[in-house]
C-alpha positions as CSV (number, residue, x, y, z in Angstrom):
1,X,0.0,0.0,0.0
2,X,1.4,3.4,-0.9
3,X,1.0,6.2,1.6
4,X,1.2,9.8,0.7
5,X,4.0,12.0,2.2
6,X,1.4,14.0,4.0
7,X,0.0,10.9,5.8
8,X,3.5,9.9,6.8
9,X,4.2,13.4,8.2
10,X,0.9,13.4,10.1
11,X,1.6,10.0,11.6
12,X,5.2,11.1,12.5
13,X,3.9,14.2,14.2
14,X,1.3,12.3,16.2
15,X,3.7,9.6,17.3
16,X,6.6,12.0,18.1
17,X,4.3,14.1,20.3
18,X,4.2,11.2,22.8
19,X,8.0,11.6,23.3
20,X,8.5,15.0,25.0
21,X,12.1,15.9,25.6
22,X,11.5,19.2,27.4
23,X,12.0,17.8,30.9
24,X,14.9,15.6,30.2
25,X,18.5,16.8,30.8
26,X,21.1,16.4,28.1
27,X,23.0,13.9,30.2
28,X,20.3,11.6,31.7
29,X,18.2,9.4,29.4
30,X,14.5,9.3,30.3
31,X,13.4,6.1,31.9
32,X,10.4,4.3,30.3
33,X,7.2,4.2,32.4
34,X,6.5,0.9,34.1
35,X,2.8,1.8,34.6
36,X,1.9,2.6,31.0
37,X,-0.6,0.6,29.1
38,X,0.5,-2.4,27.1
39,X,2.2,-1.4,23.8
40,X,0.4,-1.7,20.6
41,X,-0.2,0.0,17.3
42,X,-1.9,3.4,17.5
43,X,-2.1,3.9,13.8
44,X,-4.2,2.1,11.2
45,X,-1.0,0.9,9.4
46,X,2.4,0.0,10.7
47,X,5.3,2.5,10.4
48,X,8.3,1.4,8.5
49,X,11.7,1.3,10.2
50,X,12.8,4.3,8.0
51,X,9.7,6.3,9.3
52,X,10.6,5.5,12.9
53,X,14.2,6.7,12.4
54,X,12.9,9.9,10.7
55,X,10.5,10.7,13.5
56,X,13.1,10.4,16.2
57,X,15.8,12.2,14.2
58,X,13.4,15.1,13.6
59,X,12.1,15.2,17.1
60,X,15.5,15.2,18.9
61,X,18.1,16.9,16.7
62,X,20.0,18.1,19.8
63,X,20.6,14.5,20.8
64,X,22.5,13.9,17.4
65,X,25.1,16.6,18.1
66,X,28.8,16.1,17.4
67,X,31.8,17.5,19.4
68,X,30.5,16.0,22.7
69,X,32.2,13.9,25.3
70,X,32.0,10.1,25.2
71,X,29.8,10.2,28.3
72,X,27.4,12.7,26.6
73,X,27.3,10.6,23.4
74,X,26.5,7.4,25.3
75,X,23.7,9.2,27.2
76,X,22.3,10.7,24.0
77,X,22.5,7.3,22.2
78,X,20.7,5.5,25.0
79,X,18.0,8.3,25.0
80,X,17.6,8.0,21.2
81,X,17.6,4.2,21.3
82,X,14.8,4.2,23.8
83,X,12.7,6.8,21.8
84,X,13.2,4.6,18.6
85,X,11.8,1.6,20.5
86,X,8.9,3.7,21.9
87,X,7.9,5.3,18.5
88,X,8.4,1.9,16.8
89,X,6.2,0.1,19.3
90,X,3.5,2.7,19.0
91,X,3.8,2.4,15.2
92,X,3.1,-1.3,15.3
93,X,6.7,-2.8,15.4
94,X,7.7,-5.5,17.8
95,X,10.9,-4.0,19.4
96,X,13.0,-4.6,22.5
97,X,16.4,-3.7,24.0
98,X,19.2,-6.0,22.8
99,X,21.4,-7.9,25.3
100,X,24.8,-8.9,24.1
101,X,26.1,-12.4,24.7
102,X,28.0,-11.1,27.7
103,X,24.8,-9.8,29.2
104,X,25.4,-6.1,28.7
105,X,22.6,-4.1,27.1
106,X,23.5,-2.7,23.7
107,X,23.8,1.1,23.5
108,X,23.3,1.4,19.8
109,X,21.4,-1.7,18.8
110,X,17.9,-3.1,19.4
111,X,16.0,-6.3,18.7
112,X,13.2,-6.5,16.1
113,X,10.8,-9.4,15.7
114,X,9.0,-9.4,12.4
115,X,7.6,-11.4,9.6
116,X,5.3,-14.4,9.5
117,X,7.9,-16.5,11.4
118,X,8.7,-13.9,14.0
119,X,12.3,-13.5,12.8
120,X,14.4,-11.9,15.5
121,X,17.0,-9.5,14.1
122,X,19.6,-7.3,15.7
123,X,19.3,-3.7,14.4
124,X,22.2,-1.3,14.5
125,X,20.8,2.3,15.0
126,X,23.8,4.6,14.3
127,X,26.9,4.9,12.2
128,X,30.1,5.1,14.3
129,X,28.1,6.3,17.4
130,X,31.3,6.4,19.4
131,X,33.0,8.9,17.1
132,X,32.0,11.9,19.3
133,X,33.5,14.5,16.9
134,X,30.8,13.7,14.3
135,X,27.1,14.3,14.6
136,X,25.2,11.1,15.3
137,X,23.8,9.6,12.1
138,X,20.8,7.3,12.7
139,X,20.0,4.4,10.4
140,X,18.3,1.0,10.6
141,X,20.7,-1.8,9.6
142,X,20.2,-5.4,10.4
143,X,23.5,-6.8,11.6
144,X,24.8,-10.3,12.4
145,X,25.0,-11.8,15.9
146,X,22.6,-13.4,18.2
147,X,19.6,-11.3,19.3
148,X,19.3,-11.1,23.0
149,X,15.6,-10.1,23.4
150,X,15.3,-7.8,26.5
151,X,11.6,-6.7,26.8
152,X,11.0,-3.0,26.9
153,X,8.5,-1.8,29.5
154,X,5.0,-1.0,28.5
155,X,4.9,2.1,26.4
156,X,2.1,4.7,26.4
157,X,0.9,5.4,22.9
158,X,-1.2,8.4,21.7
159,X,-4.8,7.3,21.3
160,X,-3.9,4.0,23.0
């Protein structure tokens, strides 16, 4: 099904309004709500991964800044990663944090279950996120490696 650019923009605006950055400092990532309703689609059709990335990148450009400390970049990447999961869940995608085989939660990758067989893929979210001199460049790239599904807490969705 082909969607018009206007419909995508409206969907992006509605979904991004659920993620308000105004009360979050530049260093501390916002924690997801543990009392929110169960995640689920809030739009009649599912968002594409590219649309999710576009919503988050347009909503939080200050989190993509270069020339920051490594501590700041990690905090920004964790914040952006969590907003990608939230917008994706509200857009109908089945997303979770990713745990590496050593048990550590990935900073710049998430897990995505999709397709008829619930394929579980690891998705890299940023190019060279640890190069703090360059602005953070978000993308959606399926990468190799075992997916370590780590459920994201329930996410409040607009209209949900």
